[in-house]
Each structure stands twice: as structure tokens, then as C-alpha cells.
N, C-alpha and C positions, 0 to 999 in steps of 0.2 A: 499625125503620121503622114509621111510623104512617100509616094510610090516611086520606085526607080526600076529601070529595066534589069532583067536577070543578068544579062551580059555585063552591065555596069557594076552590078553587085559582085559578080565574080572577080572582075578586075580590081575592085577596091579591096576585097577580101585578100586577094593574093598580094597586093602591094602593101597593105597596112596591117594584116593579121586580123585578130578577132574584132568584129564590128557589131554594132547593134542592128542586126538584120533579122526581120521576121519573114519567114518564107511560108507561102501557102501552097498546099499540095492538092492535087485533084481529088484524092480519096482519103488523105490522112489529115490529122489535126494540124494546125499551124505549128511551125518549127522555128524556134529562136536559136540562131547561131551564137554560140558562146565563146568558142575558142578554135583556133586553127594551129596545128603544130605538126612537126615532122617526127616520125618514128621509124628508125632503120631505113631511111631514105624514102619513106612513103608519107604523103601528106594526108592527115586525118582531120576531120571536122567534128567537133564536139558540140552538141546542142540539146535542147529540151523541147518537147512538144507542149502544147497548151494544157494537156491533161496531166502534165508533170513527169512523164516518162523521159528518161535521158538516153541518148543514143550516140553512137559514133559511126560516121560514114567514111569510107575510103574515098580517095579522089575519084575513082571510077564510078563508084556508087553515087557520089554527090553530083557528078556531071550528068549521069544518066537519069537522075530522079526528075520526074515530070513536074517541076515547080511551075506554078502558074504566075506567081508574082513575088517580087522581093520588096519589102516595105521597111523603112526605118521605124523603129518602135522605141519609145521612151523607156518602156519597162526593161529593155535589155541593155540600155546604155550603161557603160562602166563609168558613169559620172554621178554627180550629186542628185539625190531624189529627196523631195520634201514630203512630210506627212503632217497632217493636221491632228493634234492631240488636244481636243477641246478647243479653247481659244489660243492655244500655243501652237508652235510649229517646230518640228524636228527634222533635221537634214541628215541623211546617211550618205557617206561618200560613195558607196557602191553596194547595191543589194545583191548582186550576183558575182560570185568569185569562182574562177576556174583555176584549179591547180595544174591542169594539163596532165601530162603523163606522170605517174608516180610509181614507186616500187611497191609490189604486193606486200601486205602485212607490215606497212611502215606508218609512221606518224608524220603528218604535215600540218603546218600552222599558217594562219593568216591573221589579219587584224582589221576589224571594221571600226569606223569612227563615226560617233553620233555627235551632232552639234545642236544645241538648243538655240534657235534663232530668235526666240521671244524674250520679252522682259519679265516673264514669269517663270518660276521653276517648274520642272517636270519630274514626276516620281516614277522610278522603275519598279513596277510591282513584282515582276518575276521574269526569268529567262529560262526557256526550256528548249529542247532539241527534239528532232524527229526520231533519233536513234541514239542508243548508248555509245555508239562509235564516235559521235560528235560531242565534244565537251567544251564548256565555257567555265572558266574559273569563277569562284564566288567573288562578286564585286563588293567592295567596301563602301562605296558611295551609292546610296539609293536615290539621292536627289540630284538631278542635273540642273545646276544653277543657271540663271539667265546668261546667255551669250557664252556658255562654257562648252568644253569638249569632253567626250568620254571615249577612250580607246578600249575596244572590246576584243581581246584575243580569243581565237577559236581554234581548236585542234580537231583533226579528223584522223581516226585510226582506220586504215584500209583493211579489207578482208579479202576473200576470194572473189568478190563481185568485180566484174571487169569494168563496168560503167557505173559510177557512183553519183547519186544525187541526194543531198541531205539538206535539211532546213534548220534554221535557228529562229525561234519565236521570242520576240521581246515585247512584253506587255507594259504599256506606258499609261500614265494618268496625269491629268492636270491638277488633281487633288493631292497635295503634298502631306496632308495630315493622315498618318496611317490608321488612325482611329475612325476616320470617316470612310464609308463605303462609296466607291465611285466606279463607274464602268471603265475598264481598262481597254485601251486601243492596241491591237496587236500589229507589230511590224515583222515581216518575214524576210529573213536573209537566206540566200541560197548558196550552197557549196557544191561544186562539181569536180570530178576527177575521173581519169581513165588510167587503167593499168594493163600491161600486156598480158595476154593469155599465158598462164604459167605452165599449163600442161596441155598437150595436144592429144585429143582422144580419137581413137580409131576402132571401130567405125563410128561415124558421127551420130548414129541412132540405132537403137535396138528395139524391136517390137516383138514381145513374147507371144502376142495373140492370146486367144482363149487358153486358160489353164484349168485342167481338170483338178477336182478336189484331191484326187489320189496321186497326182504327179507333181513333179517340180521341173520347171523350165530352167535351162541353164544356157549361158552364153559367155563369151570372153571379150573383154575390151582391152585395148593396149594403150597405155599412157606413156607419152614421150615428153620429157621435161624440156621446156623451151629455154633458150639461153638467157635467163634473167638471174639477177643476183638474189637468190632465195635459198634459205637453209632447209626448209621442209614444206611439204604440202600439208596444210592443216584441214582443208575442206575442199571437196570437189563435188558439185552437184551434177549428177549424170542422169538424165531422163527422170528427174524427180526422186532418184534414189541416192541418198547421201553416202559418200565414201569418206571415211575419216581414218585413214591410215597414214602414219608418218612415213615420209620418204626422205632418206638422207640425201644431201646434195650430191654426194659422189655417185649415187645410184641414178643413172640417167634414163633407165628404162625399167618399166615394171609391167607385168601382166596381171590383170585383176579378173578373177573368176567371179562373175556376178550371177547369183541365183535368185529367183523370185518364186515364192510359193504362197498359195492362198492360205490364210489363217482360218480357224474354225468359224469366224464370223464373216467369211467370204471376202475379207479385205486382204489386199496383197501386202506382204512384208518383204523386206530386203535383207538377205544375209550377205555380208561382205567378207571376202578373204583376199588377202594381198600376198603375192609371192613374186619371186624373180630377183635376180641379182644383177650387178653390173655386168653387161655382156662382155666387157673387156677383162 
């Protein structure tokens, strides 16, 4: 890895878009910049920290963050990476893929390419994903022949989560006989996406404070639909209390009465009621 100045990294990012830049922060884990894109006239920076959390920074937030150092890192490069599988070697065209901005509750697809660089075959033992929203079709070829390629299509179904980070795990073995047990080597592929906030919530936070066993605390939140192409609100997590009420697209505003009452076991439960029509 080679260090560069933060000002140089900023200039390169703005000129060339997403780059393999590892940013170190004074108090936060290292941050790998994955994508730079524009949304409604605003520049947004998508990245992931070393602990796996994915985040989006606005241009103002990105400029004001107290980065100490910007470093080129091989792990973030959108170029070929090689992995040793026993005595064989596998190359992957890109281990990190950013879909950039996507529509809520939509399906997006990409394709990874695996290349056997060796003169010996490699067996694909299994392929799994970190979540059911990420799917890989069943492959018909379990053995990757010498000097051959395999195209691996991957689909991601987005949900209400604004910043998405998912993984695909490919387990490979240099032992091609399925009857023989061999230690499989995992390769991890990363998927990232960002989607605009579909509903604006006001107020941004509600604190019920202590609740007596004999009383129920109540408050009102107002949800305003953002101008995105969306037919219904399927899930909105607010202060840890899930709201699962369908909202038709023609209904642009809705008031939600949120009550929170202690259960007999002293645990809090949420009762959801949705009402309000199109103000027009």
C-alpha cells in the first residue's frame, strides 16, 4: 500500500469517480471508499469500514471528516484479485461491487467472473450468501477446469434498508473427487447499494421515558413520502418499533399514532395504528 495526501485523494476521487482508497480516521475504524455518485444534485460517497459496516457520506460530511491519511489498498481495487486454493490459484475480476443508488424494493443484478489460473482443476464445494435477499442461481458446473472461466450471476433484492452491504461466500477445493473430504477455502465477494430515504419521519426521535405498569404512553409521528418511484411502504423501523402498514402511492402523507405499553413481563411492546388520507 502506498500513502498519498488527502487533498490528492480528493482530487483523484472527483476526477475519476470510485477509487481504491482506504481512509483512516482519528477515532473510527478504517474506511474503504467504494463508490462516488450524484443524487438529486448532491455528491454522495459510499464506503465500508474495516468492521463491515456500510455508510454513506454527503459531500459536506466527507469534507469535514477528520481523515488522517488516505492509502491505496489492494483489497478495495476493482481489479483482478488472486486466491490460493491449495496448489492452485483462482482469480476474481472484482471482489467488491457497488450498485450505487437503487430504487427501494427492487431487484438488481451483477456478474462476477472466476478464472482458474492453474493447470489443475478446482472444485466448487458450495456457494452461500449472508442474507436471503442475495441469491445466486444453482450452478451446473461444479468443477472449474484448468485455464477456464466461470461467470457467476448474483441478484440483490433491496428492502427498506437505506445502506446495503451483503456478501457471497464461495467455497473452493483443489480436491475434485467429491467422495474425498478436503478443506474448502472460502472466497468472499461483497455487494453494496444505497437507496434514497422513502419516508421522512417527524419528529426524528421519540423518548417515552419511564412507563408505569398501569399507564400507556402515547405520541404521534408524521410520515411524509419522499418523491421516489415506490408503490407502497412495506416496512419502516422507527426507534426500534416496526411499523408495517401499507401506504398507497397516492397517499402522500400519513399520521401514525404510536403507543408503547409495558407487558406483564415488564417488556415493552408496540401497538401500531395508521390513519390519515391524502390531504388534497
